Residue, then its C-alpha position, 0 to 999 in steps of 0.5 A: x842765223x844772219x842780221x837780216x834787217x841789214x840786208x834790205x834796202x828800198x829804192x823809192x824812185x825805181x818804180x818797182x812797189x816796195x812790197x814787190x822790192x822786199x819780196x824779190x829781195x828775199x827770193x834772192x838773199x834765200x837763192x844765194x843762201x844769205x838767208x836759210x831756213x830757220x832764220x828769223x825776219x825782222x818784225x813788220x814793225x822793225x822791218x818798217x821802222x829801218x826802212x822807213x816805210x809803212x808797216x802795211x807794206x812790209x806786212x803785205x810783203x810777208x803775207x806773199x811770201x808765207x802763201x808763196x811758202x817761202x816764209x812760216x809765221x811762228x807764234x809769237x816770234x815772227x817770220x822765218x824762212x821756211x824749209x825748202x825743197x833741197x833743189x837749190x837755185x844754180x849759179x846760171x839761174x841767178x845770173x839769168x834772174x840778174x840779167x833783166x836789171x843789168x840790161x837797163x843800167x848798160x843801155x844807159x851807161x852807153x847812152x852816157x858814153x862810160x867805157x866798159x872799164x868805167x861801167x864796172x868801176x861803178x859796179x864795183x864801187x857800189x858792190x864795195x859799198x854794199x859789202x862794208 
C-alpha cells in the first residue's frame, strides 16, 4: 500500500478547480500504477488538512471518483481504489494525456527565449524535487 497522502499537490492559481485537480491526479496515479486497487486514500479530513483546502472540496472530488467507479467506499474506513478492468492505459495514451499540459509550458518557454536544454533542465529539476 502506498502512502497516498504524499502523492497529491494543489496549485490554487492554476485556473483548474481544486476538486478537478484531485480527480485528475487520482486518474493519473491509477493509470501510472502508483495507486493500485485496494490502496486507501487519505480521509476527507486528512486530505483537506494536508493540502490546506476545504473538506467539501475533497468530498466533492471523492464523490465524483466514486460515481465514475474509480473509488469505492469502505464502511468505517474511507475510500479505496476500486478493482478496474484489466485494460491498463498504455504509455502512449499516458503521454497523449500529458501533451495538453506540456504545450502551454513549451509556448511560454519559447516566449521567454529559453533553449531546449534550459527547458529540460527546469523539467528535470521539478522532477527531482517531486521524487525526493
